[in-house]
Legacy VTK file of the C-alpha trace (Angstrom):
# vtk DataFile Version 3.0
C-alpha trace
ASCII
DATASET POLYDATA
POINTS 353 float
-8.513 -9.158 -24.008
-6.486 -9.168 -20.957
-1.970 -8.812 -21.548
-1.034 -12.711 -22.340
1.288 -13.953 -18.892
4.414 -13.141 -18.361
8.200 -15.038 -17.752
8.801 -13.336 -14.681
5.904 -13.474 -12.732
4.514 -10.925 -10.913
4.548 -13.084 -7.785
8.102 -14.109 -9.194
9.319 -10.102 -9.355
8.918 -8.851 -5.974
10.240 -12.497 -4.133
12.786 -12.671 -6.290
14.098 -9.033 -7.672
11.732 -6.962 -6.131
12.312 -8.749 -1.678
13.647 -11.413 -1.451
11.141 -12.792 0.699
12.459 -16.319 2.508
9.681 -16.194 5.017
12.428 -15.123 7.181
10.265 -12.777 10.146
13.384 -9.721 9.353
14.587 -8.953 6.095
17.841 -7.521 4.910
18.496 -7.167 1.363
21.240 -5.083 0.548
20.580 -2.912 -3.099
24.520 -1.152 -3.565
25.942 0.613 -5.886
29.622 1.999 -6.198
28.990 5.213 -6.922
30.481 8.195 -4.694
28.959 9.908 -1.319
27.607 8.167 1.601
28.210 9.898 4.835
31.794 7.743 5.715
33.041 9.523 2.941
35.466 9.027 -0.490
32.899 6.267 -2.483
30.672 4.937 0.694
27.487 4.686 -0.620
24.376 5.887 2.093
23.616 2.687 4.151
19.439 3.634 4.758
17.473 1.176 6.690
14.326 0.234 5.255
10.466 -0.923 7.577
8.107 -2.287 6.485
4.939 -2.408 7.853
4.778 -6.701 7.113
6.333 -9.424 5.058
3.177 -11.718 4.428
1.371 -8.277 1.676
2.945 -8.283 -1.452
1.561 -3.835 -0.810
5.040 -3.440 0.880
7.342 -6.378 -1.210
6.150 -3.234 -4.019
7.329 -0.716 -1.752
10.711 -2.757 -1.037
11.179 -2.857 -4.546
10.948 0.627 -5.831
13.209 1.427 -2.750
15.759 -0.936 -4.098
15.340 0.757 -7.967
15.987 3.443 -6.795
19.370 2.508 -4.559
19.894 0.559 -8.278
19.236 3.829 -10.478
21.261 6.413 -8.019
24.063 4.463 -7.784
25.383 5.136 -4.340
22.957 3.765 -1.385
22.380 0.397 0.005
19.306 -0.774 1.797
18.748 -2.909 4.295
14.551 -3.814 4.565
13.238 -5.091 7.576
9.591 -5.934 8.985
7.248 -8.178 10.898
4.967 -10.822 9.723
2.563 -8.941 9.848
0.980 -5.712 10.319
-0.780 -6.400 13.603
2.983 -7.393 15.121
3.904 -3.617 16.052
5.579 -4.144 19.503
7.964 -6.368 16.857
8.201 -3.224 14.243
9.362 -1.141 17.373
12.163 -3.601 18.198
13.394 -3.479 14.823
13.129 0.181 14.764
15.249 -0.087 18.008
17.719 -1.846 16.657
17.679 -0.382 13.103
18.354 3.574 14.801
21.249 1.237 17.768
23.412 0.520 14.330
23.315 4.421 13.215
22.518 4.389 9.246
22.115 7.127 6.676
18.654 7.344 6.795
15.561 5.778 8.004
12.686 4.633 4.929
9.815 4.038 7.911
5.921 2.726 7.047
5.154 3.059 10.609
1.789 0.141 11.772
1.228 2.561 14.436
0.544 5.985 14.782
1.539 6.442 17.846
4.228 3.921 18.854
7.206 4.639 16.809
6.375 8.494 17.565
9.667 8.191 20.684
11.457 6.519 17.587
11.278 8.964 14.775
12.453 11.856 17.380
14.994 9.917 18.462
16.643 9.191 15.366
15.919 12.579 13.925
17.536 13.956 17.711
21.210 11.849 16.246
20.795 13.339 13.089
19.503 10.201 11.404
16.962 11.500 8.631
13.208 9.746 8.793
10.893 10.002 6.022
7.558 8.232 6.819
5.046 6.633 3.369
1.582 4.839 3.813
0.219 5.730 7.710
1.173 9.619 9.921
2.440 9.941 12.669
1.736 11.628 15.556
4.963 13.989 15.148
5.746 16.939 13.203
9.492 16.005 13.393
10.690 13.910 9.987
12.110 14.533 6.262
8.846 14.153 4.585
5.754 12.309 4.455
4.786 10.509 1.164
1.468 8.049 1.058
-2.046 8.115 -1.024
-4.734 11.337 0.237
-7.203 8.074 1.136
-9.590 10.578 2.270
-9.694 11.856 -0.983
-9.129 7.964 -2.877
-11.925 6.621 -0.291
-14.264 9.124 -1.832
-13.264 8.163 -5.607
-14.452 4.172 -4.319
-18.093 5.206 -2.812
-18.367 7.354 -6.801
-16.764 3.662 -8.018
-19.510 1.535 -5.727
-22.298 3.754 -6.886
-21.522 3.451 -10.481
-21.370 -0.557 -10.765
-23.806 -0.925 -8.465
-26.167 0.545 -10.613
-24.591 -1.426 -12.929
-24.636 -5.395 -11.660
-27.609 -4.207 -9.077
-29.460 -2.277 -10.971
-30.475 0.538 -8.143
-28.627 2.696 -5.520
-30.578 2.049 -2.607
-30.151 -0.665 -0.192
-27.436 -2.525 2.489
-23.580 -2.196 1.373
-21.198 -4.192 3.505
-18.085 -2.063 4.613
-15.304 -5.166 6.029
-11.667 -3.618 6.969
-8.680 -4.777 8.412
-7.712 -2.830 11.351
-9.408 -0.821 13.899
-7.673 2.846 15.506
-5.393 2.746 12.133
-4.954 6.054 10.474
-5.568 5.701 7.050
-8.399 3.218 6.721
-10.019 5.556 9.439
-9.634 7.589 6.705
-9.936 5.704 3.996
-13.287 4.556 5.182
-14.855 8.247 6.481
-13.659 9.325 2.351
-16.086 6.150 1.221
-19.244 7.272 3.484
-18.882 10.711 3.131
-18.920 10.991 -0.627
-21.397 8.318 -0.052
-24.262 9.750 2.304
-23.482 12.829 -0.914
-23.908 11.195 -4.009
-26.121 7.804 -2.878
-27.660 8.711 0.790
-30.329 5.850 -0.035
-27.486 3.484 0.499
-26.900 2.675 4.819
-23.467 0.884 5.140
-22.943 -2.059 7.720
-20.383 -1.980 9.150
-17.372 -2.045 9.580
-16.539 -5.250 10.574
-12.843 -6.131 10.890
-10.850 -8.670 10.469
-7.454 -8.122 12.320
-6.098 -8.241 7.952
-6.861 -11.980 7.393
-7.836 -13.373 3.966
-9.743 -15.881 6.639
-12.253 -13.465 9.136
-12.768 -11.800 6.227
-14.097 -14.165 3.765
-16.043 -15.516 6.746
-17.968 -11.552 7.603
-18.429 -11.244 3.707
-20.277 -14.865 3.794
-22.626 -13.790 7.376
-23.142 -10.433 5.912
-24.792 -12.156 2.287
-26.384 -14.709 4.831
-28.031 -11.849 6.812
-28.372 -9.626 3.482
-29.542 -11.781 0.143
-30.510 -8.787 -1.199
-26.739 -6.305 -0.473
-25.252 -4.322 -2.562
-22.082 -5.084 -2.554
-19.510 -4.406 -0.825
-16.354 -2.219 0.030
-12.870 -3.234 1.147
-10.378 -1.237 2.393
-6.743 -3.214 1.794
-5.317 -6.012 -0.201
-6.270 -8.610 2.023
-10.112 -8.173 2.875
-10.507 -7.611 -0.538
-9.033 -10.915 -1.093
-11.151 -12.749 1.636
-14.363 -10.653 -0.549
-13.299 -12.436 -3.978
-13.696 -15.699 -2.458
-16.437 -15.246 -1.512
-18.235 -13.184 -4.031
-16.486 -16.514 -6.616
-18.097 -19.126 -4.625
-21.464 -17.896 -4.416
-21.711 -17.072 -8.374
-22.362 -13.710 -7.412
-19.705 -11.881 -9.921
-21.902 -8.785 -11.588
-24.576 -9.625 -9.526
-22.939 -8.027 -6.815
-20.337 -4.586 -6.324
-17.419 -5.098 -5.030
-15.182 -2.263 -4.625
-11.185 -3.001 -3.208
-8.345 -1.125 -2.193
-4.704 -2.438 -2.817
-4.173 -5.588 -5.391
-2.360 -8.441 -4.942
-2.221 -11.256 -7.613
-5.493 -12.694 -6.344
-7.121 -9.621 -6.314
-5.992 -9.159 -10.056
-6.845 -12.350 -10.779
-11.087 -11.477 -9.052
-10.147 -8.490 -10.657
-9.763 -10.569 -14.796
-12.533 -13.181 -13.225
-14.949 -10.832 -12.220
-15.313 -10.928 -7.943
-14.001 -7.485 -7.634
-15.215 -4.483 -10.811
-12.985 -2.348 -9.093
-9.507 -1.654 -7.167
-8.304 1.350 -6.562
-4.682 1.020 -6.180
-2.567 3.173 -4.910
1.112 2.953 -5.436
3.541 1.294 -2.502
6.355 1.867 -5.823
6.582 5.214 -5.689
6.857 5.606 -2.403
9.370 3.199 -1.786
11.765 5.310 -4.539
10.709 8.372 -3.964
11.644 8.156 -0.167
15.260 7.057 -0.930
15.551 9.434 -3.339
14.186 11.943 -0.280
17.063 11.088 2.081
19.515 11.314 -0.960
18.517 14.897 -1.594
18.141 15.741 1.754
21.425 14.805 3.040
22.964 16.301 0.065
20.974 19.806 0.784
18.585 20.037 -1.489
14.859 20.803 -0.444
12.570 18.168 -0.254
8.520 18.719 0.449
7.356 18.134 3.435
4.428 16.183 2.391
3.513 14.244 -0.150
0.491 12.899 -2.022
1.395 9.746 -4.026
-2.167 9.190 -5.750
-4.741 6.589 -6.772
-5.632 5.559 -9.947
-9.375 3.371 -10.288
-8.557 -0.269 -11.820
-11.199 -1.608 -13.439
-11.320 -4.354 -16.386
-12.171 -1.573 -18.670
-8.495 -0.060 -18.410
-6.287 -2.887 -16.984
-4.393 -3.274 -20.344
-3.360 1.063 -20.242
0.565 1.259 -20.119
-0.129 2.950 -16.688
-2.750 1.444 -15.425
0.169 -2.112 -16.298
3.040 -0.554 -15.008
1.132 0.684 -11.207
0.411 -3.292 -11.571
3.464 -4.932 -11.979
6.192 -3.190 -11.067
8.936 -5.394 -13.878
7.188 -3.202 -16.186
7.513 0.425 -14.781
9.888 2.655 -16.529
11.181 6.102 -13.814
14.305 7.744 -13.060
15.641 9.814 -10.294
14.459 13.300 -12.966
10.785 11.736 -13.557
10.162 11.045 -9.978
11.214 14.273 -8.428
9.202 16.702 -10.929
6.075 14.317 -10.770
4.319 10.582 -10.724
LINES 1 354
353 0 1 2 3 4 5 6 7 8 9 10 11 12 13 14 15 16 17 18 19 20 21 22 23 24 25 26 27 28 29 30 31 32 33 34 35 36 37 38 39 40 41 42 43 44 45 46 47 48 49 50 51 52 53 54 55 56 57 58 59 60 61 62 63 64 65 66 67 68 69 70 71 72 73 74 75 76 77 78 79 80 81 82 83 84 85 86 87 88 89 90 91 92 93 94 95 96 97 98 99 100 101 102 103 104 105 106 107 108 109 110 111 112 113 114 115 116 117 118 119 120 121 122 123 124 125 126 127 128 129 130 131 132 133 134 135 136 137 138 139 140 141 142 143 144 145 146 147 148 149 150 151 152 153 154 155 156 157 158 159 160 161 162 163 164 165 166 167 168 169 170 171 172 173 174 175 176 177 178 179 180 181 182 183 184 185 186 187 188 189 190 191 192 193 194 195 196 197 198 199 200 201 202 203 204 205 206 207 208 209 210 211 212 213 214 215 216 217 218 219 220 221 222 223 224 225 226 227 228 229 230 231 232 233 234 235 236 237 238 239 240 241 242 243 244 245 246 247 248 249 250 251 252 253 254 255 256 257 258 259 260 261 262 263 264 265 266 267 268 269 270 271 272 273 274 275 276 277 278 279 280 281 282 283 284 285 286 287 288 289 290 291 292 293 294 295 296 297 298 299 300 301 302 303 304 305 306 307 308 309 310 311 312 313 314 315 316 317 318 319 320 321 322 323 324 325 326 327 328 329 330 331 332 333 334 335 336 337 338 339 340 341 342 343 344 345 346 347 348 349 350 351 352
C-alpha cells in the first residue's frame, strides 16, 4: 500500500511554498528572517542569489525549496532565486549570473548548466569577495568555496546494478540489448552518470549491449519518441536506462502506452510527479534519487559558515538512493520524494545527510 494522497500535493508545495513558479522566465524568491548578521552590519540579513539551471524542472524547484528552508531556519538570510526556463538556455544563465554579480550579493549559490561558460564569472565573483558555492555540476576551476553534488559515477553504478536486478526479475535474462536515453550531450554530470552505468554494466553483465546514448535535448516528447523507435527496432529489448527526470518521464510514457510495465526493466534518475506516478504504476521499476533539497539547504548554510569564518568542506557527496515500490514508504525515502515531509536542522545538516 502507498501512502494516501496529501492535502497539499508535492507540486503545489513546490509551486506555492517551495519555489513560487508562475511561468516567468526569471524567478525572484525571497525567504528572510530577522536575526543578526548580514555583511551590511547590524541586523541586516545576508542577501544571497541562487542561480538554478532551469525553472521547468521539479528537480531545481526542490533545490530552491531547500535554500528557502535554510534561509528560514537560519533566520538571517534572504535568498533571491533566478534561472532560465530550460537547461538548454546556457547563454541566458550566464547573463543571469553576470547580472547577479553586478548587484553585489553577499554570496551566490550556483547550479551551472555548463562546465566552462560560467568559469570566468565565478572567478570574477570570488575575486570581488563574493563567495560562490557550487551544486550539482562541477565547473573547470578550483576557485570556489564548496561543491555539493551526487557522486554521479557511483550513482550510475548503482543504476546498473539495479537494472540487472530488474532485468532478471522482469525479463528473466541478463543478456540482450538495453536502450540508454540521455538528456544532453557534453554535460559533465550526465557523462559521469552514463559512464558509471556502462562501466559497472560491463563488469556485472557483459552480455548486455547498450544502444545509445540517444540524446533528446531534455525534452519529454523527444525521449518518448526515441524510446518508441528503440522498441520498434528491437522488440526483444531488455529495457531502458534514462539519465534524468525528463528522459524518465518520456520512457515511462511509452512503457505505459504499450502496457510493458513489469515486462521491460526501466531504471531512471531523479524524481518528479510523473516519475513517481510511473514508479507506483509499474512503468518504472526504480528511481535513482538524488538530494537536491540537501544541496540547496547545505549550500546556503555553507555560504553563511564561510562568511562567518567557519571551515566548510571543499567537496561534499550528497548521496543517491535507489527507490523502488518496496521501500517507497520508508520515512527517509518519503523525505527525499516529498520535501514538505523533510525534517532537518542546521546542526543535522552540518554533521551529515
